[in-house]
Structures are given as structure tokens and as C-alpha cells.
N, C-alpha and C positions, 0 to 999 in steps of 0.2 A: 563402623557406622555405614548404613546403607543410604542410597539416594532415595528421595522422597518420589514414589511412583506416581507421576501425574500424566505421562503420556504412554500410549501403546507404541512400542518401538519396533521399527524394522530391524531384522536381524543382519545389519549391515554396519561395519565400521569404516568410515571413510578417513583416509590418512593423507591424501594429497589431491590437489585439483589445479587444472589449468583451463582457461577458457570455459567451455560447456562440458568438459569431461571431469569426472572424479574417479578416483581409484580406491579400492579397499586394501586391507592389509595383505591380501594375497595377490595384489597387483591386477586385479580384475578391473577393467574400465566399465564405468557406467555413463550414459548420456544423461545430463542434468537438464531436464525440461520443466523443473520446478523452482530452481534458484533458491532453495532454502526459504520458502514462503515469500518469493519475489524480492528477495533481499539482493541477490547477485545481479546487479545492473549492468556492469561493464565487463563481466566475464571473471571467473576465479583467478585470483592471484595475478591480475593484470600488472605488467612489469612497472608501468608508471605509478600505479597505485602502491605497489610494494616499495618503490624508490622513495616516493613522497613520505611514506610513514617512516621508513628507515632513517631518512635524512633528518626528520623531525625528532625521532627518538634519540638521536645522538646529540641533539641540542637540549631539548627539555620536553619531557613527556606531560607534566602536569603542574599547574599552579592554579589557585583559586580564582574566582571571578571578582576578587577584590582588587585585582590590578588590570591594567590595560593589556589586552591580548590582541595584537594587530592582525592575527590570523582570522579572527572573528569578523572584523571589518572587511578583510579581503573576501572572505566567503559570502558576506552579505552582499557585496558589490557584484561578484560573480553570479550569485543566485538570482539576484535581481535582473541581471542582463539577460540570462539564459531563460528565465521563467517569464520575462517581459512584465514583471511586477517591480520595477525599479524604485517606485515611490512607497513601497510597503517597508515595514520594519521586521527584523528577524529577532526571534527569541530562540535560543538553542537549549536543547535537553537531551535526553538519553534514549528514549523509546516512543513508539507510536501512542501507546496508552498514555504516557506522560504528556505527550504533545496534545492529544485530545482533552485530557484532564484540564491542562492550562488553557486550552481554548474555551472550554466550557465556563471555567472560572472567570477568565478575562471578560467574556460576553456578560456575565452576571455583574462583575464589578462596573462595567460600562453603562448598563442601563438599569442597574439596581433591582432586576427581576429575577425570579426563580425558575420559571416554567421552561422546559426543554422540549422540543418536538424532535423526535427520532422516528425511524421508520421500521416496518416489519422486515425481519431477517438481518437487521443492522448488526455489525460488529464494529465496536469502537475501542475495545481494550479491556483490561481486567483490573485496572486501578478503580478506586471507589465510585467516582462520578462517572468515568468512561464505561465501566461495566453496567452501571445503572441505566446508561443509554444503549445497552447491547440487548437485542432481542433473543436472549437465551436464558431461560430460568436457571439452568444447570450451573451458570457462571456467577449468579447472583446470590451472595450470602446474606442472611438476615439483616446484618448491618449495613448493607448496600441498598436495602429497599427503600424507595422514596416515592412520594406522590408528585414530585417535581418534573418527572419524565412522563410524557405521554407518547405512545406509539401509534402511528397512523400507517395506513397501507401504502406501500411503496408505489410511487408513480400514480396515485389516485388523486387527480387535481381536485375533484369535487370534495373529498374528505378534507383535504388541506384547507381549501377555501372556506368550508363550513366551520372548521376549527378556529381560524383566524377571525371569521365574522363573529363568532361567539365569545372568544377569549383572547383576541389579539393584544389587548393591553397588558395581558399577563406574561406573554412569551418573551423570554430572554433571548432564546437562540433556536435556530433550526440547524441540525447537524445531518449531513448526508454524504455518503460515499457516491462518487461519480459512477463507479462500478462497484457493486458489492462484491467483496472477495469471498469471505467466509460463508456469506449468504448464498453463493452459488453462481457468481459472474452474472449478476442482474444489472443492466444498463439503465441508469437514470435517463429519462427522455429529455430532449431539449425544452419541450414545452414545460415540464414539471419543474426543472431548475429555473427556468425564467419566472415561473409563477412564484417560486420560493423568493427570488430576488425582489420581485414587485411587492409581495406581501410583507417581507422584511422591511423594505423601504417605507411602505405605508404605515406600518405599526411600530417602527422603531426597533425592531428585533435584529440580531446578529445572524448572518448566514455564515455558517462554518462548513467549509468544504473539507471533508476528511479524505485526504490524498495519501494516506499512509502506504496503502498498497497500490491504488490506482494512479498515483502521481509519479513525479520524477521521471517523465518521458515514456512510461511503460506503454502507454496507449497511442504513442506517436505524436501527442501533444504534451506540453510539460505537466500540465494538470488535465485529468480527463474531463473536469468541469468545463474546460476551455472550449470544448465542442458546442456547448450551449451559448457561446458568446455572452457570458455573464462573468462578473467579477465578484467573488466572495469577500466578505469582511475579513475573514481569518481562514488560512489554509494550513492544515496539519500535514506533516511529512515525517517519514522514517524509512523503513524497509531498504529501498535502494539508494538512500542518501549516502551511505558509507560503504556499500558493497561488501558488508559483513562486519564492519567496524560499527560498534554501537553509537549512533548519532541520530539525533531527531531535531525537530524544531517546529515552530509555527511562524507564518509571516502574517503581518497584521497591517490592515488598511491605515492610511495616515490619519483618519478622523478618530481612531481609537488611541488616545494618548496615554503614554506610560506614566506610571506613579511608582516611586521607590517602594520597594518591599512587598508589592502585590504578588509578583512572581519572583522566583528564585531557584537556584540549582548549584549543587556542589560540582558535578562532574560535566554538566552540559557545556558544550563549547570548548572543552579543554583542548590543548594543543595538538595532541594526536587525532582527535576527532575532527578537528578543523582541517588537518592535513589530509586525512582520508577523504573527507567531503569535497575538498578542493580537487583532489585528484580525480574523483568521479566526474564532476562537472567538466574538468579539462578534457577528459577522454571522451565524454558524451559530445563536447563540442567538436574536438579534433576528428573523431571518427564518424560524425553524423549519425549518432545511434538512434536519435528519434526517427530519422527517415528510415533507417534500417528496421526499427520496430514496425513502423507502418508497413513497409514492403513485405518483411517476413511474416507479419501478422496476417496480412491480406492473402498471401499464399497459402499459409496453413489453413485458414478458414475456407478458402475456396476448395482445397483438397479434402478437407474433413467433410464438408457438405455433399461430397460425391461418395462418401465412404459409408455404405450401409452396413449395420442398421443404426448408426449413430443418429441421434436426434438433437435439434435446437441448438445448433452451433451458434455461439454468440460470443460478444466481447468487442474489444478494439485493440489494435496493435497486438502486443504480445501479453495480453491478459485475456485468456480464451477459456470458455467452458463449454461442455457438451454433456448431454444426457446419455446415460448408458442403459439400454434395455435389459430387462431381467435376464434374458437368455444368455447375454454375455456379461453377467454382472461382476465376474472376477477379472475384468479386463485390466484394471489398474494393477492389481496383484499380479497378474501374468506378465504385464509389461516390465514390472520390477524383477521378478524372479526368473523369467525366461529371456527377456530381451535386454535386461540390465539398463533399464531406463526409469528414471524417477519422474513421476507426475504428482500432482496434488489431488486432494479430494475435498469437496464442500459438503457432500453427504454421500451415502453409499451409492447413489445413482448419478453423480456428477463428477467428472474429472476436470480438474484445473490445470491449465498450462501456462506457466509463468517463467520462461526461460530467461537467460541473460539478453539484453537488448542488443547484444553483439552477435546474436545466434546467426550461424552460417547456414546457407541453403543446403549444404550436404548434411548437416546435422538435421535440419528440418525434414529432408528426404529420408533420412535414416529413421526418424520417429515415425513418419507416415507409413513407411514400409513395414515397420514393427507392428503397428496397429493393425494393418491389413492381415498380417501373418496371424496375429493372435486372434483376430475376429474369425478367421477361417478355421483355425484350430478349435475355437470354442463352439462354433456352429456345428462342427463335425463331431 
């Protein structure tokens, strides 16, 4: 049997990892400035994370959600404290797409409406409803096509206002990434998110903050939407939540009441997932990783802005993107092949930088030096 070929793969096999460094089968080290799609939040194989999972594995790895799982309550309390959303409710699941799927469904259950507002270049996942709210026709199968999702221009206040003026009574939810990841590290403005909040309040719609990639402390705040001083009705999260262990969830404002059997999950909130997620929060708190994300992110962006010919350096914290001019178009490939550094790509002209929130300055400097070396090489 062959693997179903869905991804173009780098010709690298990673066999072990510590902190921000990974090694291939030939013991060649690589600097990880991508964190496996922003998943590695506290560093690869952090000892506390490993210990938490090992200790739980020796007790019980899984039982269904038909019984009381105290770790879920412990996780909810810790998450509420660190995120500042202590009066919210937690529903646990397995992936970012599943989190957004449940958020969109719950909004529709709540107000009985069907229409979803999403935005240009949005990526919300690959499950049925989440992918319908994703602005990429290549991902949407015929069975996913629906008239229930409308795409408006990102950060366009006039277009949003006009749509609500005409159709506000039909809108179930507005879903927005505080910073678009796959779309190219596009930052939602404070004014745009505040307008979403006001319009949702006025028309009875649900504000869904997709924090799958831009949440969990990556931007220096727990949720990137926090920069706008607004509270969403539902936040979705995944990626950095488990530091590589599959775990995700949504947190739900108190005015949205639960009803039995509307949502459900087999594996969501299992014992091992909760242990991994608790370890992440404990390390984030103990090591002040949100502060480190702010500090290292500001440093990287300041230095990248000085680096010609890179353009449009943008982002917050350790969620950074920049445009690569055509004359150095192979920069990302060269960083991997020549400098042994992983970065991400949003499109052929945008590099994404999404390292561990525990990134050290020495690793940041190594990355910056490597970029300058490869730019010089490509220009000559």
C-alpha cells in the first residue's frame, strides 16, 4: 500500500528534536523557525511536557466522555486563568478544523440562522463547514459548496457595514482570524474587529475568533484578537495547545448555553490530551513565554526591516511574515537546503516565521545571519 500523495514533501526525515532544533537521520541539525505549522509552542520535547504525558500514560490513556474526567476541569480552570476568560465554557475536540466546525454549528444552534460571514484569504480548516468558510476553491469539493457562506474583503469596514445593513437579520456568525496564517500573515485591524463586535451585538450574530494558529500566546497576547480589546463569543484553538499532541477546543461565552447532544466527540478531551495541554499552559506560565514571544518577535521584525530587499515585514509576536522579491525567490528553499533552517510559506512570495514561543536570541540571530548570507548569495 502507498501513502495517498496529498503534500509536496521536503526530502528530509526528522528523527529527534529538542527546543528549537531538530535532527535528521544523519544527525544533521536544523533550526526550526516554523514549529510544524505553529504547533510547537513550548519547544520540542520539553521535559515537563514529556513527564506529564509519561505519568498520565502509566495511569490511563483513554476513556470516553461518558464518564467524569477531572483533567478536563483542571484544564478548563487553568485555561480560563491564563487566557483571562474565566467565565467562558470549554468544549474539547481534536483539531483546528473540528474546533471551527463546532464553533460555526454552535452559533447556528444559538440563533437559528444559516448565513456565515468569512473573509478573503481566510483559512478555517478542511472539514465540511470549515472548508466552506475557507477562501480557496482548490480545497472545496462539490459536496462542500453552499450559499450559506459569504466572503467579504478582509479589513474592509465599509463592505462589512453594508452587508449587515442589508442582511444583518440573516447572519448567524462572523468568523475571522486575528492574523491570517495560510492567507499570508495579514493582521486584522483593531477598528475592523471592533466593528465586527458592534455589528454582531446589534444584529444578534455570533463573533467567532479563529485562534487556531494566531492564538495560544503566539502573538504575545493569549488571543491575537485581544489586541483589539474585544471579547468574541466563541474562540477556537488548536495548533500550539498540545505542543504536538493532537488537542483542540472552543471556549464559549456564558450567554451561549449548552444543550445535550448538540456537540460531541469521541477522542476530544481524553486523558493524554489534557495532560499535554496542561503541561503547555504550565510551561507558558512558568517560563513567561508570552513575554518572550513579544520580545523575540519585536527583535526579529526590527532586524528583518533592516534587511534588503525583504518587503512588508508584518505580524505580531512570533507570528511573522514578509514578502520575498522575485530576484531572491528561492530564499526559503535555500534556507532549508543550505542553512538547514525550516521556515513556512503562505504563497511562493511570502515566508512565514512561526517558531517556538521559547525561541532564544542566539537562535534568532542564527536565523537573521542565515537570511543575510543567502540573500547575498542569491544577489550575486
